[in-house]
N, C-alpha and C positions, 0 to 999 in steps of 0.2 A: 691645316698645314703643320701646326705644332704636333698634333697627334701622329701624323704621317711620319714626320721626321723622327719622333721619339720611337715609334714602333720599328722603324728601320734600324735605329741604333740598338734597340733591344734584340732585334733579329740577328744582328751582327754578334752580339754577346752570346746568344745561344748557338750560333755557328761555331764560335770559339770553344764553347762548352763541348760541342760535338767533336771537335778536334782533340780536346782533352780526353774524351772517352776512347777515341781511337788510339791515342798515344799511350793510354794506360793499358788497353787491351794488347797493344804491340810490345808492352813492357819497356817502352821508351821512358815513361814515367814510372820507374820502379819504386819500391818502398823508400829507398834512401833518397832518391831524387824528390819524391813527393814530400817527404818530411822536410827536406832542405828548402824546397820552394815555399811550403807552408810557413816555416819559420822566417824565411826572407820576407814574405808578405806581412805577417803579423808584427814583426820586430823592426823592419826597415822601410819597405816601400809604402805600406799603408800609413804609418806615422808621418813619413815625409809628404805623402799626398795630403794628409790633414793639415800639416803645417803650411804647405803651399796654398791650400784653400783659404787660409787666413791672410795671405799676402795680397790684400786688396784695400782700396780706399775705405777708411772707416766711415760708417754712416749710422745714425741713430735708428734708422728704419731697420737695418740689418740686425743691430743689437736687440731691438725690441722684438723682431721676428724670432731671434734666437731664444729669447726669454719665453715667448709663447710656445715654441717648439719644445723647450725643456719641460715646461709645465704640462703640455699635452702628452708628451712621451711618458712622463711620470704617471699621469692619470691612466693612460692606456694600459701600461704594464700592471698597475695595481688592480684595475678593474678586471683585466684578463686573468690575473692570479685568482681572484675570488670567484670569477665566473666559472673557472675550471672546476671548482667544487660542485657546481650545479650540473654542468654539461656532462660530466663523466661519473656521476655518482653510482651508476650501475656497473662500472668496470671493476675488474679485480685490482688489488692494490698495486701490483707491479706494473700494470698497464696504465692505471690511473695516474701514477707519478709521471710516466712518459708523456701521456696525453696532455696533462696540465702544463708540463714544461714546454712542449712545442706550441701550446696555445699562447703562452706568455712571450716566448723568445723566438724571433724570426732570424733568418740568415742575413742580418743587416750588413755584416762586415764583408763577406765574400761576394754577395749579390747586390746588396742594397747600395753600397757606394758606387759601383760601376753604373748602375741604372740611374741613380740620382745625378751622376756626372753627365750621363747621356741626356737627361731631362733639363738640367739647369747649369751645367758646366761647373766651374770651381765653386760657385755659390751653393750648388746642390751638395757638394762634398762638405762645405762649411756647415751647412744646416744638418747634414747627416751626422757629422761628428758631435754636434750638440745633442741631437736626438739619442745618440748612443751612450751618453753619460749615464742616464738612469739604467740603461741596459747593463753596463759594467757593474754598477752598484748592486742591482737586483740579482744578477747572475750568480754572484758569490755569496748572496744572503738568502733571498727568497728561493732562488733556483736550486741551491744546494739543499735547502730545507725541505724541498719537495721530495728529495730522495733519502734524507737522513733524519729529518725532524730537528736538525740543529745546524748552525752556521759552521763554515770552515773555521778552524782555529786561527788561520792566517788570512782571513778574508780582507782585512784592512790593507795588508800588503798586496793582495791580488788586485784590489781596487785601485789604490793610489800609485802603485808601481806598474800598472798596466801601460804598455807603450802608447795605446790610443789616448788614454787620459793625459799622460805626460805630453803628448803631441798637442793636445788641445790647450794645455797651459802654456807651452812654448809659443804656440801660434797666437793665442789670445792676447798676450801682453803687448807685442808690437802692433797688433791690429788696433787695440783700444788707444794706444799711444800714437798711432799714425806713423809708426817707424817703418820705412821702406827697406827691404833687404837689398844689399848690393846685387847688381845684375848677375854676377857670377854665382851667387848663392841662389838667386831666383831660378836661374836656368838649371842649376843642379837639382833643386827641389822639384821642378817641373819634370825634368827628365826621369828622375828616379820615381816620382809619384805616378807618372804615366805608365809605369810598368805594372802597377797594381791591377788595373782592369783586366788585361789579357791573362796575367798569371792567376788571378782569382778565378776567372771563368774556366781556365784549364783545370784548376784544382776541383772545382765543382763537377766538371766532367769526369775527372778521375774518381771522385767519390761515387758518382753514379755507376761508373764501370765496376767499382768494388762491391756494389750492393748485390745481394742475391735476389733475383727476380722470383725465384721459386717460393711459393707460399705467401706472396704479397696480397693475394685476393682475400683479405679479411675485412669484414665490415668495419671494425674498429679503426683499422689503418686509414680507410677512405673517409670515415666519419671525422677523424682527427684532422686529416688533410683538408677536408671541406671547411671545417671551422677555421683552420689556419689561413687558407687561401681565399676564401670567399666571405664567410660570415664576419670575421673580424674587420677586414678592410671596408666592407660595405657598411657595417655599423659605424665605424670611425668616420667614413665619408658622410654618412647621413647626419651623425651628431654634429660634426664640425660645420656642415652647411646650415643646419638648423640654428646655430648660434652666430651665423654670419661670417664664418671663416672661408677665405678663398685664396687663390693665387698660390704662391710657393709654400706657404704654411700648410695649406690643405694638401698640396701635392706631395710634400715630403712625408707628412704623417701617414697618409694613405698608402703611398708607394712602399714605405718601409714595413708597414703592417701586412702588405700583400706578399712579402717574401716567404719562401718555404721554411720548413722547420730548420732550426740551427743545427749544423752538424755536431755541435757540442752536446746535443740531446743524447746521441748514442754514446759519446765519450763518457758523460756523467753516469749514464745508466750502467755502463761497464764498470766504471770505477767504484760505484756503490752497490754492486751486485743486484741491480734491478734487471728488468727484462731487456737486455742489450739487443737481442735479435729483433724483438718487436720494435724497439727504438730505431734500429737500422732500416727496417721496412718503412716506418713512418717518414724518415728522412728521405729515403729513395723515392717513395711515391709522391710526397709533397713537392720534391724538387722536380721530378719528371712532369707532374701535372702543371707546375708553375710555368712551363713553356707556353701553355695555352692561357692560364688564368691571369698572369701578370699583364700581358697586352690588353686583355679584356678590362681589367681594373683600371689601367692607365687611360683607356678610352672613356671611362666614367668620370675621371678627374676634370 
């Protein structure tokens, strides 16, 4: 019953993604609108969605689960970082950087949050925000180092002034202190936060519409996508089950590792003069294939 309900919700998300593809092709989502909506999600609706997810009754079980998820997320990203050195040792340097980055970082923000919300409601968003804390830290340290061999000079600012991290801090304090938001604040947070899911999937659709299908049939593109979409989540699922992890902790970690390559992969590749075209192909193929692989992984949870 649970799996059926979740798969239905995921199917709805992908239908919205399809609408985003059409809207982009029809130029309804032009460059200016696309950038504006992306900024709106990252700086307003997603942070408010995160804060809203903390607006629930405090429990030690939730806090303990959050600690487990934080630890597991850190381990997953560190292990993925070092595993990338082995998985792609035969690739050229410019492709190796891209493949290692997509192996470490999934599209947890645009696709992960909506799917976790479909699976577990506000609690899923709460846990997803905890999972993404190491993501924000590693993105501006290990992630940038994959392309430049050094950290960004302003990486601490990028980490601690990130709207997602700020939202976690704002939400966590009243959660731990069991402070309830006034009803008018709660409804505002819910209304604004609920915009994140459809807007995010529209933007994923627009990203797919922008990708060049020509020349995507490269072995390295599909190999990287296979690692990102199948190998990593299956290994995480197996490892967590072997140590006795189940329930929401298992579901959150596996689901978020099953997301496609982060769109930031192509952005960083372009910024640091790496293989931006190859990176764009990887983002497109992994996102497109995830329409099939995400439901399959969710059925295994």
